[in-house]
C-alpha positions in Angstrom: 0.0 0.0 0.0 2.7 2.5 1.0 4.8 2.0 -2.2 1.6 2.8 -4.3 1.0 5.9 -2.1 4.6 7.1 -2.6 4.2 6.6 -6.4 1.0 8.7 -6.4 2.7 11.4 -4.5 5.7 11.4 -6.8 3.4 11.8 -9.8 1.7 14.9 -8.4 3.1 18.4 -9.0 4.3 20.5 -6.1 1.3 22.9 -6.6 -1.1 20.0 -6.4 0.5 18.7 -3.2 0.3 22.1 -1.6 -3.4 22.3 -2.5 -4.0 18.9 -0.8 -2.0 20.0 2.2 -4.0 23.2 2.6 -7.3 21.3 2.3 -6.1 18.8 4.9 -5.1 21.5 7.4 -8.5 23.2 7.0 -10.4 19.9 7.6 -8.3 19.0 10.6 -8.7 22.5 12.1 -12.5 22.4 11.6 -12.8 18.9 13.2 -10.7 20.0 16.2 -12.7 23.2 16.7 -15.9 21.1 16.7 -14.5 18.7 19.2 -13.4 21.4 21.6 -16.7 23.3 21.2 -18.6 20.1 22.0 -16.4 19.5 25.1 -16.7 23.1 26.3 -12.9 23.6 26.6 -10.6 26.5 25.8 -8.6 26.5 22.5 -5.0 25.2 23.1 -2.0 26.9 21.5 -1.3 24.0 19.1 -4.8 24.4 17.6 -4.3 28.1 17.2 -1.0 27.3 15.3 -2.9 24.8 13.2 -5.5 27.4 12.3 -2.7 29.9 11.4 -1.1 27.4 9.1 -4.4 26.7 7.4 -5.1 30.5 7.0 -1.6 31.0 5.4 -2.2 28.0 3.1 -5.6 29.5 2.0 -3.9 32.9 1.3 -1.2 31.3 -0.7 -3.7 29.3 -2.7 -5.8 32.4 -3.5 -2.7 34.3 -4.6 -1.6 31.4 -6.8 -5.1 31.3 -8.4 -5.1 35.1 -9.0 -1.7 34.8 -10.7 -3.0 32.0 -12.9 -6.0 34.0 -13.9 -3.8 37.0 -14.7 -1.9 34.9 -17.2 -4.9 33.5 -19.0 -5.4 36.4 -21.5 -1.9 36.0 -22.9 -2.2 32.2 -23.0 -5.7 32.6 -24.7 -4.3 35.0 -27.3 -1.4 32.6 -28.1 -3.9 29.6 -28.3 -6.2 31.6 -30.6 -3.3 32.5 -32.9 -2.3 28.8 -33.0 -5.8 27.7 -33.9 -6.1 30.4 -36.5 -2.8 29.4 -38.2 -3.9 25.7 -38.1 -7.2 26.6 -39.7 -5.5 28.7 -42.4 -3.2 25.8 -43.2 -6.2 23.4 -43.4 -8.1 25.8 -45.8 -5.0 26.2 -47.9 -4.7 22.4 -48.3 -8.3 22.2 -49.2 -8.0 24.8 -51.8 -4.8 23.5 -53.3 -5.4 19.8 -53.1 -9.2 19.6 -53.7 -10.5 22.6 -55.5 -7.2 23.2 -57.4 -7.2 19.6 -58.6 -10.8 19.8 -59.7 -10.2 23.0 -61.6 -7.1 21.4 -63.3 -9.2 18.4 -64.3 -11.9 20.6 -65.7 -9.3 22.5 -67.7 -7.9 19.3 -69.2 -11.4 18.1 -70.0 -12.1 21.4 -71.7 -9.0 21.0 -73.8 -10.1 17.5 -74.9 -13.6 18.9 -75.7 -12.2 21.9 -77.6 -10.6 19.6 -80.2 -14.0 18.0 -81.0 -16.6 20.8 -80.9 -17.8 22.6 -84.0 -15.9 25.7 -85.1 -18.8 28.0 -84.1 -18.4 26.9 -80.5 -14.6 27.2 -80.4 -14.8 30.9 -79.3 -16.8 30.0 -76.2 -14.4 27.2 -75.4 -11.5 29.6 -75.6 -13.3 32.1 -73.3 -14.2 29.3 -70.8 -10.5 28.1 -70.9 -9.3 31.6 -70.0 -11.9 31.8 -67.1 -10.7 28.4 -65.7 -7.1 29.5 -66.0 -7.7 32.8 -64.1 -9.8 31.0 -61.5 -7.1 28.4 -60.9 -4.5 31.1 -60.6 -6.6 33.0 -58.0 -7.2 29.8 -56.0 -3.4 29.2 -55.9 -2.8 32.8 -54.8 -5.4 32.5 -52.0 -3.8 29.2 -51.0 -0.4 30.8 -50.9 -1.8 33.7 -48.7 -3.4 31.3 -46.3 -0.3 29.1 -46.0 3.0 30.4 -47.4 4.6 27.1 -48.1 7.7 28.8 -49.5 8.5 30.2 -46.1 10.3 27.1 -44.9 12.1 26.3 -48.2 12.9 29.8 -49.6 13.1 31.8 -46.4 11.4 34.9 -45.1 12.9 37.5 -47.5 12.1 35.5 -50.7 8.6 34.6 -49.4 7.8 38.2 -48.6 9.1 39.4 -52.0 7.0 36.9 -53.8 3.9 38.0 -51.8 4.6 41.7 -52.5 5.0 41.0 -56.2 1.8 39.0 -56.4 -0.3 41.4 -54.2 1.0 44.8 -55.6 1.4 43.7 -59.2 -1.8 45.5 -60.4 -1.5 48.6 -58.2 0.3 52.0 -58.7 2.0 51.6 -55.3 5.8 51.9 -55.5 7.4 49.5 -53.0 10.8 48.2 -51.9 11.9 45.4 -49.6 15.2 46.2 -48.0 17.2 43.3 -46.5 21.0 43.6 -46.5 21.8 40.6 -44.3 21.2 36.9 -44.5 18.2 35.8 -42.6 19.1 32.1 -42.2 18.4 30.5 -38.8 15.2 32.5 -38.1 12.8 30.5 -36.1 9.8 29.3 -38.0 7.3 30.9 -35.6 9.1 34.3 -35.9 9.3 34.1 -39.7 5.5 33.3 -39.8 4.7 36.2 -37.4 6.8 38.6 -39.5 5.1 37.4 -42.7 1.6 37.8 -41.2 2.3 41.2 -39.8 3.6 42.4 -43.1 0.7 40.8 -44.9 -1.8 42.6 -42.7 0.0 45.9 -42.9 0.1 45.8 -46.7 -3.6 45.0 -46.8 -4.3 48.1 -44.6 -2.1 50.2 -46.9 -4.1 49.1 -49.9 -7.5 49.5 -48.3 -7.1 52.7 -46.2 -3.8 54.6 -46.6 -4.0 55.8 -50.2 -0.2 55.7 -50.2 2.2 56.2 -53.1 5.3 54.6 -51.6 5.8 51.6 -49.3 9.1 50.6 -47.7 9.7 47.4 -45.8 12.9 46.7 -43.9 14.2 43.5 -42.4 17.3 43.7 -40.3 19.2 41.6 -37.8 20.0 43.6 -34.6 21.8 42.6 -31.4 18.4 42.5 -29.7 16.5 40.5 -32.3 14.9 40.5 -35.8 13.7 44.1 -36.6 10.9 44.7 -39.0 9.9 48.2 -40.2 6.9 48.9 -42.5 6.6 52.5 -43.6 4.2 54.3 -46.0 3.5 57.9 -47.0 -0.3 57.5 -46.8 -3.0 59.6 -45.1 -2.1 58.2 -41.7 -4.5 57.7 -38.7 -4.7 58.0 -35.0 -3.5 54.8 -33.3 -5.6 53.6 -30.4 -4.1 52.6 -27.1 -6.3 49.4 -27.2 -6.7 48.5 -30.9 -9.1 45.6 -30.1 -11.5 47.8 -28.1 -11.3 50.5 -30.8 -12.3 48.0 -33.5 -8.9 48.0 -35.2 -8.9 44.2 -35.5 -6.0 44.2 -37.9 -3.8 46.2 -35.6 -4.9 44.1 -32.7 -3.9 40.9 -34.5 -0.4 42.3 -35.3 0.0 43.3 -31.7 -1.0 39.8 -30.5 1.4 38.1 -32.8 4.3 40.2 -31.6 3.4 39.8 -27.9 2.9 36.0 -28.3 6.7 35.8 -29.1 7.7 38.2 -26.3 8.2 40.9 -29.0 7.2 44.5 -29.3 5.2 46.5 -31.8 5.1 50.3 -32.0 2.9 52.3 -34.4 3.8 55.9 -35.2 1.2 57.7 -37.3 -0.3 61.1 -37.7 -3.0 62.4 -40.0 -1.5 63.3 -43.4 2.0 62.1 -42.5 1.9 58.4 -43.1 2.4 55.4 -40.8 5.4 53.6 -39.5 5.2 50.2 -37.8 8.3 49.0 -35.9 8.4 45.4 -34.7 11.1 43.6 -32.8 11.3 39.9 -32.3 13.9 39.1 -29.6 16.4 36.3 -30.1 16.1 33.2 -27.9 18.7 33.2 -25.1 20.9 30.7 -26.9 20.8 32.7 -30.1 22.3 36.0 -28.9 25.8 34.9 -29.5 25.0 33.6 -32.9 23.2 36.9 -33.8 26.4 38.8 -32.8 28.5 36.6 -34.9 26.2 37.1 -37.9 26.3 40.8 -37.5 30.1 40.8 -37.2 30.4 38.8 -40.5 
């Protein structure tokens, strides 16, 4: 019996053992008080000490619970970002593997049919072929936006450049992506966060800023990976709490930076453009490697 009890105690965490100890002290103190009350005797010093220990245990437990509750918003935001990213990857696979394959099959069947239809229907076949081709291209673009598969193989800079070329191809916006250092060794979650923040910022520029120029900079610094997004648009008044102000895009960018212990600062004034500065700190073991890369 005792070996099993020892095994159960070893499996429990220290916090769980303290919870059980606090509960046991409270129960023992209550039973002792009832017994003394029934006997009509005065409280001995040992029982007062037991009650004091039980009170201290309850206070510690309440403080521990309050601390756990205070950490829940950050944990919830991190979990929501993880679920969102997983859902985007799932939708990307559905678009690429299922809908993309169906459109490709329809395109091949149309090509087979085009060789056998009368000449007066050939014009309609050509038009339908062009429509299928455009639709297939848009499906692939949306799939790439939802899940940038090139991020792991080509790296952050190349993936961002491909995204900017695809997104800004049909606009009058002049843009540049500045990166004068190698970005190898960037953690996957940091690269994904930098890509998503840039993606959201570019979307906001196209929708709201009415900018003519856009500059994006990626740079290794001693403190971490620095990302700067700057435009010369109409600007806006940043809110202290973007989520409460209804600025969901800004709130999402802030959450992505915070989830990786990073920082995000927005500088903007009406008529003077917007600058977004993001810093993703290096992991402790990567500080020395970052200094070496900067030195080289």
